[in-house]
C-alpha positions as CSV (number, residue, x, y, z in Angstrom):
1,M,99.3,-56.7,-32.1
2,I,99.7,-53.0,-32.7
3,A,98.1,-50.0,-30.9
4,L,98.3,-46.4,-32.1
5,I,97.8,-43.7,-29.5
6,T,97.6,-40.0,-30.3
7,G,98.6,-37.3,-27.8
8,A,101.0,-39.8,-26.2
9,T,103.6,-37.4,-24.7
10,S,101.9,-37.1,-21.3
11,G,98.7,-37.8,-19.3
12,F,96.2,-40.3,-20.6
13,G,98.1,-41.0,-23.9
14,K,101.4,-41.8,-22.2
15,A,99.7,-44.1,-19.7
16,I,97.6,-45.8,-22.4
17,A,100.7,-46.4,-24.5
18,E,102.5,-47.9,-21.5
19,K,99.6,-50.1,-20.7
20,F,99.5,-51.7,-24.1
21,A,103.2,-52.0,-24.3
22,A,103.2,-53.8,-20.9
23,N,100.9,-56.3,-22.5
24,K,103.3,-56.8,-25.4
25,Y,101.6,-54.7,-28.0
26,S,103.8,-52.9,-30.5
27,V,102.9,-49.2,-30.1
28,I,102.7,-46.2,-32.4
29,V,102.9,-43.0,-30.4
30,T,102.2,-39.6,-31.8
31,G,102.5,-36.1,-30.4
32,R,103.4,-32.5,-31.1
33,R,106.2,-32.1,-28.6
34,S,109.2,-33.9,-30.2
35,E,111.5,-34.2,-27.3
36,L,108.8,-35.5,-24.9
37,L,107.7,-37.9,-27.6
38,Q,111.1,-39.3,-28.2
39,N,111.6,-39.7,-24.4
40,V,108.3,-41.6,-24.1
41,A,109.2,-43.8,-27.0
42,A,112.6,-44.6,-25.6
43,D,111.3,-45.3,-22.1
44,I,108.6,-47.7,-23.4
45,K,111.1,-49.5,-25.6
46,N,113.6,-49.9,-22.8
47,K,111.1,-50.9,-20.1
48,Y,108.8,-53.2,-22.1
49,S,111.1,-54.5,-24.9
50,V,108.5,-53.9,-27.6
51,N,108.6,-52.2,-31.0
52,V,107.8,-48.5,-30.9
53,L,107.2,-46.1,-33.7
54,A,107.2,-42.4,-32.7
55,L,105.5,-40.0,-35.1
56,N,106.0,-36.3,-34.5
57,F,103.1,-34.3,-35.9
58,D,100.1,-32.2,-34.9
59,V,96.7,-33.8,-35.4
60,R,95.3,-30.4,-36.5
61,D,97.5,-30.5,-39.6
62,K,95.6,-32.7,-42.1
63,K,98.6,-32.7,-44.6
64,S,100.9,-33.9,-41.8
65,V,98.5,-36.5,-40.6
66,D,98.2,-37.9,-44.1
67,Q,101.9,-37.9,-44.6
68,H,102.7,-39.8,-41.4
69,L,99.7,-42.2,-41.3
70,G,98.6,-42.5,-44.9
71,S,101.7,-44.4,-45.9
72,L,102.9,-46.3,-42.8
73,P,105.6,-48.9,-43.4
74,P,104.0,-52.3,-44.2
75,E,105.0,-53.8,-40.8
76,W,103.1,-51.1,-39.0
77,Q,99.9,-51.1,-41.0
78,A,98.1,-54.0,-39.2
79,I,96.7,-51.6,-36.5
80,D,94.5,-53.4,-34.1
81,V,93.7,-50.5,-31.8
82,L,93.4,-46.8,-32.5
83,V,93.1,-44.5,-29.4
84,N,92.1,-41.0,-30.5
85,N,93.3,-39.4,-27.3
86,A,94.8,-36.1,-28.5
87,G,92.6,-33.3,-27.1
88,L,92.5,-30.4,-24.7
89,A,90.4,-27.7,-23.0
90,L,91.5,-24.1,-23.2
91,G,90.0,-21.4,-20.9
92,K,86.9,-21.5,-18.8
93,D,85.0,-18.3,-19.6
94,F,81.6,-17.0,-20.2
95,F,80.6,-17.4,-23.9
96,E,80.8,-13.7,-24.8
97,E,84.1,-13.3,-23.0
98,A,85.9,-16.4,-24.3
99,D,89.1,-16.1,-26.5
100,M,88.1,-17.3,-30.0
101,N,91.6,-18.6,-30.6
102,D,90.9,-21.0,-27.7
103,W,87.7,-22.1,-29.6
104,E,89.6,-22.7,-32.8
105,T,92.3,-24.7,-31.1
106,M,89.8,-27.0,-29.3
107,I,87.7,-27.5,-32.5
108,D,90.8,-28.2,-34.6
109,T,92.3,-30.6,-32.0
110,N,89.3,-32.4,-30.4
111,L,87.2,-32.6,-33.5
112,K,89.1,-32.2,-36.7
113,G,92.2,-34.0,-35.4
114,L,90.1,-37.0,-34.5
115,L,88.5,-37.0,-37.9
116,Y,91.8,-36.7,-39.8
117,V,93.5,-39.5,-37.9
118,S,90.5,-41.8,-38.1
119,R,90.2,-41.4,-41.9
120,A,93.9,-42.2,-42.3
121,V,93.8,-45.3,-40.1
122,I,90.4,-46.9,-40.9
123,P,91.5,-48.2,-44.4
124,Y,94.1,-50.4,-42.7
125,M,91.4,-51.9,-40.4
126,A,88.8,-52.2,-43.1
127,N,91.2,-54.2,-45.3
128,R,91.6,-56.7,-42.4
129,K,88.0,-56.6,-41.3
130,K,89.0,-56.1,-37.7
131,G,90.1,-53.4,-35.2
132,I,88.8,-51.1,-32.6
133,I,88.7,-47.3,-32.5
134,I,88.5,-45.7,-29.0
135,N,87.6,-42.0,-28.9
136,M,88.4,-40.1,-25.7
137,G,85.4,-38.0,-24.8
138,S,84.4,-36.5,-21.5
139,V,81.6,-36.1,-19.0
140,A,81.4,-32.7,-20.8
141,A,79.7,-34.6,-23.6
142,K,76.9,-35.6,-21.3
143,D,76.3,-32.4,-19.2
144,I,76.8,-28.9,-20.5
145,Y,78.1,-26.7,-17.8
146,E,78.7,-23.0,-17.2
147,K,81.8,-21.6,-19.0
148,G,82.2,-25.0,-20.7
149,N,80.5,-23.9,-24.0
150,V,82.8,-24.9,-26.9
151,Y,84.8,-27.5,-25.0
152,C,81.5,-29.2,-24.1
153,A,80.4,-28.8,-27.8
154,T,83.5,-30.6,-29.1
155,K,83.1,-33.5,-26.7
156,N,79.4,-33.7,-27.5
157,A,80.5,-34.0,-31.1
158,V,83.0,-36.7,-30.3
159,E,80.1,-38.7,-28.9
160,A,78.0,-38.2,-32.0
161,I,80.9,-39.0,-34.3
162,S,81.6,-42.2,-32.4
163,R,78.0,-43.3,-32.8
164,G,78.2,-42.5,-36.5
165,M,81.4,-44.4,-36.9
166,R,80.0,-47.4,-35.1
167,I,77.1,-47.6,-37.5
168,D,79.1,-46.9,-40.7
169,L,81.9,-49.3,-39.8
170,L,79.6,-52.3,-38.9
171,R,80.2,-53.7,-42.4
172,H,84.0,-53.8,-41.7
173,K,83.6,-55.5,-38.3
174,I,85.4,-52.5,-36.7
175,K,84.4,-51.7,-33.1
176,V,84.0,-48.2,-31.9
177,T,84.0,-47.1,-28.3
178,A,83.6,-43.7,-26.7
179,I,85.2,-43.3,-23.2
180,H,84.0,-40.3,-21.2
181,P,86.2,-39.6,-18.1
182,G,85.2,-37.4,-15.3
183,A,87.7,-35.5,-13.1
184,A,91.2,-36.9,-13.7
185,E,94.3,-35.3,-12.3
186,T,96.8,-34.8,-15.1
187,E,98.2,-31.7,-16.8
188,F,94.7,-31.2,-18.3
189,S,93.7,-28.5,-15.9
190,I,97.1,-26.8,-16.0
191,I,96.6,-26.4,-19.8
192,R,93.0,-25.3,-19.4
193,F,94.0,-22.6,-16.9
194,K,97.0,-21.7,-19.1
195,G,99.7,-22.5,-16.5
196,D,97.9,-21.4,-13.4
197,E,98.8,-24.3,-11.2
198,K,97.0,-23.0,-8.2
199,A,93.7,-22.8,-10.1
200,A,94.4,-26.3,-11.6
201,K,95.1,-27.8,-8.2
202,A,91.9,-26.4,-6.7
203,V,89.8,-28.5,-9.1
204,Y,91.0,-31.7,-7.4
205,E,90.9,-30.6,-3.8
206,G,88.8,-32.5,-1.3
207,Y,88.4,-35.8,-3.1
208,K,90.5,-38.5,-4.9
209,A,90.4,-37.9,-8.7
210,L,90.9,-40.4,-11.4
211,S,94.5,-41.0,-12.6
212,A,95.9,-41.5,-16.0
213,D,96.5,-45.1,-15.1
214,D,92.8,-45.5,-14.3
215,I,91.9,-44.3,-17.8
216,A,94.6,-46.6,-19.3
217,D,93.2,-49.6,-17.5
218,V,89.7,-49.0,-18.7
219,T,90.9,-48.3,-22.3
220,Y,92.8,-51.6,-22.3
221,Y,89.8,-53.4,-21.0
222,C,87.5,-52.1,-23.7
223,A,90.1,-52.9,-26.4
224,T,90.6,-56.5,-25.3
225,L,87.1,-57.9,-24.9
226,P,86.1,-60.9,-26.9
227,E,85.7,-60.3,-30.6
228,H,81.8,-60.4,-30.4
229,V,81.7,-57.8,-27.6
230,C,81.8,-54.0,-28.0
231,I,81.3,-51.3,-25.4
232,N,79.8,-48.5,-27.4
233,D,79.7,-45.8,-24.7
234,L,81.3,-45.7,-21.3
235,V,81.3,-43.0,-18.6
236,L,83.7,-43.3,-15.6
237,T,84.1,-40.9,-12.7
238,P,85.8,-40.9,-9.3
239,T,83.6,-42.2,-6.6
240,A,83.2,-38.7,-5.3
241,Q,81.7,-37.5,-8.6
242,A,78.3,-38.4,-10.0
243,D,78.3,-36.3,-13.2
244,A,79.7,-33.0,-14.5
245,F,77.9,-31.1,-11.7
246,Y,77.7,-33.2,-8.5
247,F,80.8,-33.8,-6.3
248,Y,81.1,-34.8,-2.6
249,K,84.3,-33.1,-1.3
250,D,85.7,-33.6,2.2
251,Q,85.9,-30.3,4.1
């Protein structure tokens, strides 16, 4: 069994790769940050004694995606699980004040990157008439909130693309699942607030947020259901969070 996880250098992606490896999957891990990627790959191989293939590329670069994934070694082509995890939020600003470079990065990563990787991997699954694609969305796909504008738009698009994939890939017996996490404490908010750790920490004060391991557990569950069962769309939040707006925080 082989699982491919994008954005595996930290956070959700790293935890997901470890979860599959712990259950004796061979794993393909991808990421932009070469040193971190190699460290993750080495740790997984040493800890779980599974085969690991580390591919250092940026999902925003279509040519690089095609070079790395379009001609995988034969022993790595039988991909059972693709987790399109690579993604980010940048900035939290009113629409007219937002940095348009942030918009471009989010669209290119969250949307185009998912498309490029999926198009490269789907032929391997289609040839075998099996596999599951798990696209990492967000509660931001369900509820559009103030200063979320383009981030919410990209995750709303992930939901729509997932539904489209599910329909189009029926004939290949490929499952498609969109997972939409709520508040989860990883480096996500640090990146969003561009290194402002105080602002990032404030997001999670007063309640217990989801962890990367929580997301990994749910992802693995979705990927390992019986062959005739597919979760199409799943939203998970911490108990203290009802949706993108409503939280109960201890004072």
